[in-house]
C-alpha positions as CSV (number, residue, x, y, z in Angstrom):
1,X,-131.1,12.1,-71.2
2,X,-128.3,9.6,-70.8
3,X,-125.8,9.7,-67.9
4,X,-123.2,11.1,-70.3
5,X,-125.5,14.0,-71.2
6,X,-126.4,15.0,-67.6
7,X,-124.8,18.2,-66.4
8,X,-122.3,17.9,-63.6
9,X,-124.1,18.2,-60.3
10,X,-123.6,21.4,-58.4
11,X,-124.8,25.0,-58.3
12,X,-124.6,27.2,-61.3
13,X,-125.4,30.7,-60.1
14,X,-122.3,32.3,-58.6
15,X,-121.5,35.6,-56.8
16,X,-118.3,37.6,-56.5
17,X,-116.5,37.5,-53.1
18,X,-116.2,41.3,-53.5
19,X,-120.0,41.5,-53.2
20,X,-120.3,39.0,-50.5
21,X,-121.1,40.0,-46.9
22,X,-118.3,38.6,-44.6
23,X,-118.2,38.8,-40.8
24,X,-114.4,38.7,-40.4
25,X,-112.0,41.3,-41.8
26,X,-108.2,41.1,-41.8
27,X,-108.1,44.5,-40.1
28,X,-109.6,42.7,-37.0
29,X,-106.6,40.4,-36.8
30,X,-103.9,40.8,-34.1
31,X,-100.6,42.5,-34.7
32,X,-97.8,40.0,-34.2
33,X,-94.5,41.6,-33.4
34,X,-91.0,40.3,-33.8
35,X,-90.7,38.7,-30.4
36,X,-92.7,38.0,-27.2
37,X,-90.3,39.6,-24.8
38,X,-93.2,41.4,-23.2
39,X,-94.5,38.1,-22.0
40,X,-91.3,37.0,-20.3
41,X,-93.1,37.0,-16.9
42,X,-96.0,34.9,-18.0
43,X,-95.1,32.1,-15.5
44,X,-95.6,34.6,-12.7
45,X,-99.1,35.4,-14.0
46,X,-100.3,31.8,-14.3
47,X,-101.2,30.0,-11.1
48,X,-99.2,26.8,-10.5
49,X,-102.5,24.9,-10.3
50,X,-104.4,22.6,-12.7
51,X,-104.4,24.0,-16.3
52,X,-101.7,26.6,-15.4
53,X,-99.3,23.8,-14.8
54,X,-100.6,21.9,-17.9
55,X,-99.9,24.9,-20.1
56,X,-96.4,25.2,-18.7
57,X,-95.8,21.5,-19.4
58,X,-97.0,21.8,-22.9
59,X,-94.8,24.8,-23.7
60,X,-91.8,23.1,-22.1
61,X,-92.6,20.0,-24.2
62,X,-92.7,22.0,-27.5
63,X,-89.4,23.7,-26.7
64,X,-87.7,20.5,-25.7
65,X,-89.0,18.7,-28.8
66,X,-87.6,21.4,-31.1
67,X,-84.3,21.6,-29.2
68,X,-83.9,17.8,-29.8
69,X,-84.9,18.1,-33.5
70,X,-88.3,16.3,-32.9
71,X,-91.5,17.2,-34.7
72,X,-94.2,19.6,-33.5
73,X,-97.4,19.2,-35.6
74,X,-100.3,21.5,-35.4
75,X,-103.8,20.3,-36.6
76,X,-106.4,23.0,-37.3
77,X,-110.1,23.5,-37.8
78,X,-111.7,26.4,-39.5
79,X,-112.7,28.5,-36.5
80,X,-109.0,29.0,-35.7
81,X,-108.6,31.2,-38.8
82,X,-111.9,32.9,-38.4
83,X,-110.9,34.0,-34.9
84,X,-107.8,35.8,-36.2
85,X,-105.2,33.4,-34.7
86,X,-103.6,32.4,-38.0
87,X,-100.8,35.0,-37.8
88,X,-100.0,33.9,-34.3
89,X,-99.6,30.3,-35.4
90,X,-97.7,31.6,-38.4
91,X,-95.3,33.2,-35.9
92,X,-94.5,29.8,-34.4
93,X,-94.0,28.4,-37.9
94,X,-91.7,31.3,-38.9
95,X,-89.6,30.9,-35.7
96,X,-89.1,27.1,-36.0
97,X,-91.5,25.9,-33.3
98,X,-93.7,24.0,-35.8
99,X,-92.6,21.4,-38.3
100,X,-95.9,20.5,-39.9
101,X,-99.4,22.0,-40.3
102,X,-102.4,19.9,-41.0
103,X,-105.8,21.5,-41.6
104,X,-109.3,20.5,-42.7
105,X,-110.7,21.9,-45.9
106,X,-112.7,24.7,-44.3
107,X,-109.6,26.0,-42.5
108,X,-107.7,26.1,-45.8
109,X,-110.6,28.0,-47.4
110,X,-110.7,30.7,-44.7
111,X,-107.0,31.2,-44.9
112,X,-107.1,31.5,-48.7
113,X,-109.9,34.1,-48.5
114,X,-108.0,36.1,-45.9
115,X,-104.8,36.0,-48.0
116,X,-106.5,36.9,-51.3
117,X,-109.4,39.2,-50.3
118,X,-108.8,40.2,-46.7
119,X,-112.1,38.9,-45.5
120,X,-113.9,35.6,-44.7
121,X,-116.8,34.0,-42.8
122,X,-120.1,34.3,-44.6
123,X,-123.4,35.4,-42.9
124,X,-124.7,31.9,-43.4
125,X,-128.3,32.5,-42.4
126,X,-128.9,35.4,-44.8
127,X,-126.9,33.7,-47.5
128,X,-129.0,30.6,-47.3
129,X,-132.2,32.6,-47.6
130,X,-130.8,34.4,-50.7
131,X,-129.5,31.2,-52.3
132,X,-125.9,32.5,-52.3
133,X,-124.3,30.5,-49.5
134,X,-120.9,29.2,-50.7
135,X,-121.3,30.6,-54.1
136,X,-118.2,32.7,-54.2
137,X,-116.8,32.3,-57.6
138,X,-113.2,33.3,-56.8
139,X,-112.9,31.0,-53.7
140,X,-114.1,28.0,-55.7
141,X,-111.9,28.7,-58.7
142,X,-108.8,28.9,-56.5
143,X,-109.5,25.9,-54.3
144,X,-110.8,23.6,-57.0
145,X,-108.0,24.7,-59.3
146,X,-105.5,23.6,-56.6
147,X,-107.2,20.2,-56.4
148,X,-106.9,19.8,-60.1
149,X,-103.3,20.7,-60.0
150,X,-102.7,18.2,-57.3
151,X,-104.0,15.5,-59.6
152,X,-102.2,16.7,-62.6
153,X,-98.8,17.0,-60.8
154,X,-99.3,14.0,-58.6
155,X,-98.8,15.9,-55.4
156,X,-100.6,16.5,-52.1
157,X,-103.5,19.0,-51.8
158,X,-101.5,21.1,-49.3
159,X,-98.5,21.5,-51.6
160,X,-100.6,22.3,-54.6
161,X,-102.7,24.8,-52.7
162,X,-99.7,26.7,-51.3
163,X,-98.2,26.8,-54.7
164,X,-101.3,28.1,-56.4
165,X,-101.8,30.7,-53.6
166,X,-98.2,32.0,-53.9
167,X,-98.5,32.3,-57.7
168,X,-101.6,34.5,-57.1
169,X,-99.4,37.0,-55.2
170,X,-102.0,37.5,-52.4
171,X,-102.1,41.0,-51.1
172,X,-102.6,39.9,-47.5
173,X,-99.9,37.3,-47.4
174,X,-98.7,38.5,-44.0
175,X,-102.0,37.4,-42.4
176,X,-102.0,34.0,-44.1
177,X,-100.8,30.8,-42.3
178,X,-100.5,29.0,-45.6
179,X,-98.1,31.7,-46.9
180,X,-96.2,31.6,-43.6
181,X,-95.7,27.9,-44.1
182,X,-94.5,28.4,-47.6
183,X,-92.0,31.1,-46.6
184,X,-90.6,28.9,-43.8
185,X,-90.5,25.7,-45.9
186,X,-92.9,24.0,-43.5
187,X,-95.1,21.4,-45.2
188,X,-98.9,21.7,-45.1
189,X,-101.4,18.8,-45.5
190,X,-105.1,19.5,-46.2
191,X,-107.7,16.8,-45.2
192,X,-111.0,17.1,-47.0
193,X,-114.3,15.2,-46.5
194,X,-116.1,15.6,-49.8
195,X,-119.4,17.5,-49.4
196,X,-118.4,19.4,-46.3
197,X,-116.9,22.5,-47.9
198,X,-118.5,25.4,-49.8
199,X,-116.3,24.8,-52.9
200,X,-117.8,21.4,-53.4
201,X,-121.1,23.0,-54.2
202,X,-119.7,24.2,-57.6
203,X,-119.9,22.2,-60.8
204,X,-116.2,22.3,-61.4
205,X,-115.4,20.5,-58.2
206,X,-113.8,17.2,-59.1
207,X,-114.1,14.4,-56.6
208,X,-111.2,12.5,-58.3
209,X,-108.9,15.5,-57.8
210,X,-110.0,16.3,-54.3
211,X,-109.8,12.7,-53.2
212,X,-106.4,12.2,-54.8
213,X,-104.8,15.2,-53.2
214,X,-106.2,14.6,-49.7
215,X,-105.2,10.9,-49.9
216,X,-101.7,11.9,-50.7
217,X,-101.7,14.2,-47.7
218,X,-103.1,11.5,-45.4
219,X,-100.1,9.3,-46.4
220,X,-97.7,12.2,-45.8
221,X,-99.4,13.0,-42.4
222,X,-99.1,9.3,-41.5
223,X,-95.3,9.5,-42.1
224,X,-95.1,12.5,-39.8
225,X,-96.9,10.6,-37.1
226,X,-94.6,7.6,-37.6
227,X,-91.7,9.9,-36.7
228,X,-93.5,11.4,-33.6
229,X,-91.2,9.8,-31.0
230,X,-90.3,12.6,-28.6
231,X,-92.5,15.1,-30.5
232,X,-95.8,17.0,-30.0
233,X,-99.2,17.1,-31.7
234,X,-101.6,19.9,-31.0
235,X,-105.2,19.9,-32.2
236,X,-106.9,23.3,-32.3
237,X,-110.5,23.7,-33.1
238,X,-111.2,20.6,-35.1
239,X,-113.9,18.5,-33.6
240,X,-114.1,15.7,-36.1
241,X,-111.9,15.6,-39.2
242,X,-108.4,16.1,-37.7
243,X,-109.0,13.9,-34.6
244,X,-110.1,11.1,-36.9
245,X,-107.3,11.6,-39.3
246,X,-104.8,11.6,-36.4
247,X,-106.1,8.4,-34.9
248,X,-106.0,6.6,-38.3
249,X,-102.5,7.9,-38.9
250,X,-101.4,6.7,-35.5
251,X,-102.9,3.3,-36.3
252,X,-100.9,3.2,-39.6
253,X,-97.7,4.2,-37.9
254,X,-98.0,1.6,-35.1
255,X,-99.1,-1.1,-37.6
256,X,-96.0,-0.4,-39.6
257,X,-93.8,-0.9,-36.5
258,X,-93.1,2.7,-35.6
259,X,-91.5,3.0,-32.1
260,X,-93.2,6.2,-30.9
261,X,-91.8,6.1,-27.3
262,X,-92.9,9.2,-25.4
263,X,-94.8,12.0,-27.1
264,X,-97.2,14.8,-26.1
265,X,-100.6,15.6,-27.4
266,X,-102.9,18.5,-26.6
267,X,-106.4,19.7,-27.6
268,X,-107.7,23.2,-27.6
269,X,-111.4,23.8,-28.3
270,X,-114.2,26.1,-27.2
271,X,-116.4,23.2,-26.1
272,X,-115.8,19.7,-24.8
273,X,-116.0,17.4,-27.8
274,X,-116.0,13.6,-27.8
275,X,-113.5,12.9,-30.7
276,X,-110.7,15.3,-29.7
277,X,-110.9,14.2,-26.1
278,X,-110.8,10.5,-27.0
279,X,-108.6,10.5,-30.2
280,X,-106.2,13.3,-29.4
281,X,-105.9,13.3,-25.6
282,X,-106.9,9.8,-24.1
283,X,-106.3,7.1,-26.7
284,X,-102.8,8.1,-27.7
285,X,-101.7,7.6,-24.1
286,X,-102.0,3.9,-24.8
287,X,-99.3,4.3,-27.4
288,X,-97.0,6.2,-25.1
289,X,-98.4,9.7,-25.2
290,X,-99.2,12.2,-22.6
291,X,-102.4,14.2,-23.3
292,X,-103.6,17.7,-22.3
293,X,-107.0,19.3,-22.8
294,X,-107.8,23.0,-22.8
295,X,-111.3,24.5,-23.1
296,X,-111.8,28.2,-23.9
297,X,-112.2,30.7,-26.7
298,X,-109.6,30.5,-29.4
299,X,-109.1,34.2,-29.6
300,X,-108.0,34.2,-25.9
301,X,-106.3,30.8,-25.4
302,X,-104.2,30.7,-28.6
303,X,-102.4,34.0,-27.9
304,X,-101.6,32.7,-24.4
305,X,-100.4,29.4,-25.9
306,X,-98.2,31.1,-28.5
307,X,-96.7,33.5,-26.0
308,X,-96.0,30.6,-23.6
309,X,-94.2,28.7,-26.3
310,X,-92.4,31.7,-27.6
311,X,-91.0,32.5,-24.1
312,X,-89.5,29.1,-24.0
313,X,-87.8,29.5,-27.4
314,X,-86.0,32.7,-26.5
């Protein structure tokens, strides 16, 4: 068999997402109301000590940045969506507190599954035993279709994905961060490492298309960072991909002569991780940043963060 006759690598047996066991249902997600007036007294509840003061400073920084027309960029990992906090971040997007959302591939996949089918997060252990892990036909078709569209239309992966998702008229759009971004006109970038996401297991996954789309998004993200002077970058739940993308984008921006001045960075994660601490919190301080680090469960910390920011926007 010649190289040209070999089948494309990847799994052939697929399952329907409707038959797949999932650990997270959209019914478990929080209800996000129209405002956060109930949290007006949050400052009285937080001690004016250590991380209590850090959270106040971060919320003040976001509010000040937006009042001055400066960017607020949120970088996300997959667990943020799995923990049900996507609609909370979507509230910030809808209310003008966030100007750009950057996510890794797994984060985008979870949000797509919630939007389309109201569930996500496979039972990995049992699925591996059964040979079905990552084999959801519908998820792969939509995600890989968006990558192909990115290549065909010469656009970023994030722009192609939000367009494809919107055209599918997802029944759970109100729970989707991607759809919140589209409704608010906020750009999304998707940053993929090939081989890390379940949709790469499928034969129709095209490395050329995936690489093209995510490269376009890296360049767009670098432009965002180049305009960060006076702005804020918050990393939530990405231990490797987004901290590395951020550091390289920061290098591109400073190499191109960007004057970043003073900006704020913050990291939220459930465990202390090397790259977020170094790349998001510590190293940017050399370029004029001020970094904050918060450790705790996303499903607890992110509602507090969002409420704190919301109270400053009122």
